[in-house]
N, C-alpha and C positions, 0 to 999 in steps of 0.2 A: 428788875433784872439783877441777878447776882453774878459777878465776874469771878470765875474760879479757874485756876490752873490745873489741868488734868494731863498727866503724862500718858501718852498713847504708846503702847508697846508694839513693836514691829519686828518682823523677821529681818528686815534690812533697813538701815537708817535712811537710805536715800529716798524712801517713799514719802514719809511724813516725819518732820521733826516733832519735838515736843509741841503740843497744840494747846492753845489757849481757848477754851470753850467759854462761851457766854451763856450761861444757863438762865432760862426764864422758868421759875418754879411752877407757875400756874396758880389757879385759885386755891387748890387744896394741897399744894406742895410747899415744903419748907426745907431749906438746906442748912444744916448745922455742922459743927465740928465737934468730934468726940474722940479723945485720946489720939489726936493728930490725924484722924480720918474724917473725910467729908461725906456726910450722909444726907441723902435725899429721902424725906418721908412724905408719902402721899396718902392722905386719909380722906376717903370719899364717903359721904353719907348716902343712905339708900335713895334719898330723894334726887340725887345728882348722878346716879350710877350710869345713866344712858349716855352721858357726855364722854368726850375724850379728855380725860383728866391727867395730863402728862406735863412734866417738865420737858423743855426743848432746848436744843442748841444747834446752831449751824455747823456744818463740817464741809471742808473742801475735799471733794472726791477726785479731782483731777489726777493726783499722784497715784491713785488706785485704779484707774481705768483699765478694764480688761482683766483684772486680777480676781482670784477667788479669795474672798476676805472673810475672816472670822470675827464676829461681834460677840463679846461676852461681858458680863458684869455680875457681881455677887448681889443676891437679893434674898430677903426674907419676908415672910408674910404673916398676917394675922387676920383670920376671918374674911378672906377675900371671897366674895360670892362667885358661884359658878356662872360664867357668861352664857349667852345663847349660842354664840359661835366660837369655835376652837381658837380662832386667831385673836379673840379679845380676852378679857381678863387682865392679868399682869402684862403690861406692854414693855417689851424691849424691842424697839423698832427703828428701822432706817427707812426714810422716805426721800426719794429724789425724782427728778424729772430729766428725761433725755432731751437732747437738743431739739428734736422734732416734736416734743410735747408729751410723750408717753410717760405716765406716772408709774413708779414702782414703790411697793410697800412690802418690806421684808421684816419678819419678826418671829419671835418664839411663839409657840402654840401650846395650848392645854396647860396653862399655868394659873392655878387658883388655890384656894384653901388656906391652911396654916402650915408653915414649915420654917425650920431654922435656916441659917445662911446656906445657900447653894449657888452654884454657877448656872446662870441662864445664858444660853448661847444659840446663835444661828450662823449659818454660812451662806454667802451669796456671791455671785459674780457681778462685779460692777460694770455697767455698760461702758462701752468705749467712747460714748459722748456725754457721760455724766459730768456735772460740774458741782454745784452746791447741792447739799442735801441737809436733812434734819435727823438728828438722833432724838428719839422720844422715849422717856421712861415714865411709867405711871400705871394708870388703870383705865379701862374702857369697858362699859357695860357691866361693871362690877362695883360693889361697895366693899369697904374694908380698908386695911392698911397694908401698904407695901413699902419696904425700906430698901434703898439701893446704896451700895458702897461705891461712890463715884470714883474713888482712887483706884478701884479694881477694874474700871472700864478699859477694855482692850479692843483695839481695832487693828487686826493683825492679818496681813497677807499670808496665807498658808505657804505660798510659793512665790519667791521674787521673780521678776522678769529676768530672763537669761540675758547676760551680757556677752555671751560667746559669739564669735564670728566664724567658728569652725565650719569648714566646707566638707560635706560628706564625700566619701570615695566609694566607688563601685567597681566591681570586677568587669572585665571585658564582656563576659557572658551576660551580666545584668545590664550593662550599658547598651548592648546591641539588641536587647529585647524591647521592642516598642510597647506602648501601653496595651495591657491586657484588658479584656472586657468579658463580663460574664455574670454569674449569679452567686448568691449565698444558697447553700444547700438546704434541703429539708432536714428534719431531725434524723431521718434514716434514709440515706441515699442508696438507691438500687442501681444495678448495672444498666437497666433500661432507661433510667434517668439520664445517664451519661450519653446514651445514643440520642435522646431527645435534645439534649443540649447541643450536641454536635450538629443536628439538623437545623437548629436555630443559629448556628455559626458562633456559638460561645466558645471561648478558649480558656476560660478561667472559672473555677468553682471553689468557693470558700466553704470548706467542709466543717461544720460546727460539731464539736464534741460537747454535747449538751444534755443536761437533765435538770429538773427542778427549777426551770426558768421562772422567775418572778417570785420565788419563795425565799424566805429568810431562815437562817439557822439550819441549813442543810449541809450535807457533805462533810460532816464532822468526824465520822468514823473513817480514819485513814486506811485501815485494812480493807474495809468494804469499798471505799472509794477506789483503791488500787484494783480490786477485782472488776469494778465497773470500767475503769479506764482500759484495762487489758482487753476486755471484750470489745470495746469501741475501736481500739487499735487493730485488733484482729480483723474487724470488718473493714476498716480503712485500708488495710493491706490488700484486701481482695479487690479494691477499687482502683489501685494505682496502675497496674499494668493495663487494664482496659482503658483508663483515662489517657495513658500515654499513647496507646495505639490510635486513639481518636484525636490526639493533639490537644488535649485539655490539661492545663496546668492546675495544680491543687495547692490551695492555701490550707494548712492545718491550723484550725482555730480552736483553742482551748476556751470554750464558752463557759464551762463550769469548773472553776478552780477549787482546789482543796480548801475546806472551811467555808465555802460559799459566801453569802452576804449576811451581814448582821442586821439588827433591827432598823438601823439607819441606812441600809442598802449599800453600805461600804463593804469592800472585801475584808473579811475577817483576817486574812493573812497579813494585811498591813499592820495589824495590831498584835498578832500572836505569832511568835517565831516558829513554833512547830509547823504551822501551816505554810509559812513563808519558805522554810527549808524544804518541805515536801513539794511545794510548787516547783522549786528548782530541780528536785530529783525527778519529778514527772517529765520535765523537759529534757533532762539527760536521757531518760528512757526513750522518749520520742526520737531524739537525735540519733541515738545508737541504732534504732530500728529502721529509720528512713533516710539516713544520710546517703547521698549519692544517687537516690532514685530520681530518674530524669523527669518524672511527673510532678515531683514536689517543687513548687516554686518558692514557697516561703513558710516560715514558722510564725504564726500569729500568736504571740505569747499570752495575751490576756484580753478577753473581750470586754469592752466598755468599763474600764476602771472607774471606780468612784471612791474618792477620799475627801471627806469634808471636815476632818479633824486632824490635829497633829498625831503622827503615827511613828512607831518605832522604825518602820521601814516603809517609806512612802511609795506611792504608785510607780514613780519613775525609777527610783533606786532599786526596787525589787525586780522590775523588768530588766534593768541593767545587770543585776546580779545573775538572773537566769540566763541572760544573753551570754555573759562571760562563761558560764558553765557549759552552755551549748557549744560555744566556740572551741572549747578544749576537745570536743568530740567531732564536730562538724565545722570546719573553717570556712566553708563556701556558701552554703544555702542562706539566702537572705532571711533576716530576722525582722519581724514587724513590731514596732512599738506603737501603742495607742495612747492618745491624749487622755487626760483626766476628764471628769464630768461626763462620763459615758461617751468618750471619744468626740466631744463637742468641738466645733470649729473655734469657739471662743477660747478654749483651753490652750490653743496654740499661742496665745499671748504670752504664756509663761512656760511652755514646754521646752525643757532643755534638749540638748543633742547628745547622743551616745557616740563617743569617739571611737567607732569601730567601722570596719568596711562592711558594705552590703547591709546597711540598716535602712529600712523603709518605714515611713510614718503614716499611720492610719487615722482617718477621720470618718465619722458617721454623720449623715445629713438628713434631718427630718424637719427642717424649718419651712414655715412656722408650724409648730406641733399642733396647734388648734385646728389647722387645716389638714395636715397630712394624717392626723389621727382622729378626725372628726367622727363622732359616734362610735368610738372604739373603747371598749372596756378592756384594759390590759390586765395582765396577771397580777399587777400590784394594786388593782382596784382603782386605778386612775382612769379618767375619761377625757378624751379630747373634747373640743367644743361640740355642743349638740347640733349646731348648724352654723355654718359660716358662709360668707359669700364665696363665689368662685374665684379661681385664679386665672389670670391676674386680676387684682382688685383689692378693695379695702378689707383687711382681715383684722379684727379686733382693733379698729381705729388706725391702722397703719397700711399704707400702700405696699403691696407685695407684687413684684414683677421681677424680670431677669436682673435688673440693676440692683434691686434689693438683695437678691440671692448673691450677686457678686460682692456686695458689702459684707454679707454673712461669711463668705468664704475668704475675705480679705486677710484675716490672720493666718490662714493656712497658706495662701499664696505668698504672703510676705515671708513666712518661715521657709517655704520652698526656695525662694530666690536668695534669701540670706545665707542658707546653709547648703545650697545645691542638693536639696533633698528630693528623693523619689517619694511621691505621695500616692497613697492608695485609698480610695473611697470604698471602705469595706461594706457599708450599708447605706442605701438611700431608697426611699419609696414614698408612696401616697396611696391611701385606700382607694379601692376601685370606684366607689360611689362619689368621690369628691369632684364637684364641678370643675372642669378644666384640668383634670389630673394629667392628661396627655401633654398639655402645654407645660405644666410644672415639671414633668419628667424631661421633656425636650430641653427646657431652659437649663436645668441642672446639667444634663449630659453635655450640652454644647459648651458649658463652662469647663467641665472636666476635660473635654477634648481640646479646648483652647489652651488649657494649662498643661496638657500632656499627662494627665493623671490616669492610673489604672482604676477600674471600677467594677463593682459587682452589685447588681440589683437585689434588693431584699423583697421577696425571696422566691425561690423556685419550689413549687409544690409543697409548701409548708402550711399556709393558712389561706382560705379562700379570699379574705379581704385584701391580701397583697397579690393574689394569684393573677397572672396574665392569661390564664386559661378559664377565667370566670368573669362574669359581669352581673351587675344588679344595682338596686337602689339602696340596699342596706345588706347586712350580713344574712338576714333571713330570706332575702330574695335572690341570692347569688345562684347562678346557673352556669353550666359549662358553656364556654364560648370559644370557638375555633379562631375567631378574629374579633378584635376590638381596638379602639384607638390607642389605648395604652400599650398593648402588645405590638401594634404596628410601629410605634415610636421605638421601642426597644429593639425589635428585629431590624429596623432600618439602621440603627446605630451599630448593631452587631455585624452588619455587612462590611464594616471597615476592617474586621478581622480577616486575615488570610492564613493559610496553613501550608507548611512545607509538605512535599510528597513523602509518603511513607518510605522509610529506609530500613533495609533488612540488616539485622545485626546478629550477634551470637545468640541472643535470647529470643529471636523472632522478629516479626514486623514491629517497627517502632516509628513514632513521629515525635520530634522534640517539642512540638507545640509552640515554638517561637514564631514570630511574625516576620 
């Protein structure tokens, strides 16, 4: 064992001080000092390639619990053979175990061959129950030589935990609006869809302004993007008066921002100013066009932000920038801020607060993903588990039930109570063929209701797998269904919505849609 002092760089010093790592180089590893730098060299012969040939050191993860953490180190390679699996080859890996026993293995992928010094990095969210872990550098299922600059090792929270105790303020009109319940829209909402929603007793529709979902490197031509946006806003305008007459409140959701997503699925506008500025201009356009319309409940600035790398304008700062621009035009309409990591509950561990009136915070809930998305090939080419046990039950080695869902939502609930924040569940769902889907939906909604959260089911007349108007054993067997257990649960919960009587005004019959 070689004892070596490595300074770990952090966003905020309170998380981890300078850390003394105790490196075990392993059978094929050697740590040397060259020009004041500590180098780890791992040279593996072909006869030993199938082993895990890594140097290791323990790391205390308690100060990083619940945070999005970036691991990076400089590495160079010579003749590292290509492994059979993308997660093998050159290893830059963190391994740890949760309190209940589940193991996590996070690492770089697709790294082999010969190359000069480069940064190898990955980003992961540390579990809220993680304690000790292992950092591993070396080779697996590969022969050849890899060198690591140990002094370059960084373990960096991208965003520190917020220390703010700011209490959100809401106008009288927002405060007197009890929780709203409804759906996320199809890609193209029709007037007849609004009538169906009213029959189901929904009073909320999150209208997604969306295209190119699941694709990277789209929406780069800003002039063409503006032409598309203008057409979508024209269509939205045609829906607002009918929605108002039916008592349905509208969330305007910018699902596809300028610049789209890059190859790492992050929003390009976090890294390129021209797209960031255009994002703000789009929201100025929306605010000018729809301010004061009684059907518009809120502006949902950005659907499912994803930022896994340091950025010129991070996911929260850019939403705040757009919000301030909107407020110069529309001082009243609530503005919705979404958490990082695709609006995940865990990202509320470090979500700051925007110190403005009428700010609502949005979360999306699809936990556990292996269950909610089982046998789903999404547009990113990912797939949920091929088959999992029903809910409640053991799913991927862990017991999932209502109390487990409560644990998942705990960061959101803590944020709500600490900041007096209004919480909106913008999306939640489970595929139609998942065993126990109706129980999973009921448990989620009962928690939303207990906490007083607004919610919209994903989705209404978008895809048969999420549809409440279809049922089947897989996507190929889906058939129309006028009634099924999932639909019955949602309709039962929507009965809690009530509507005021239509009021006649200067522009005709209206309903304000409040409860």
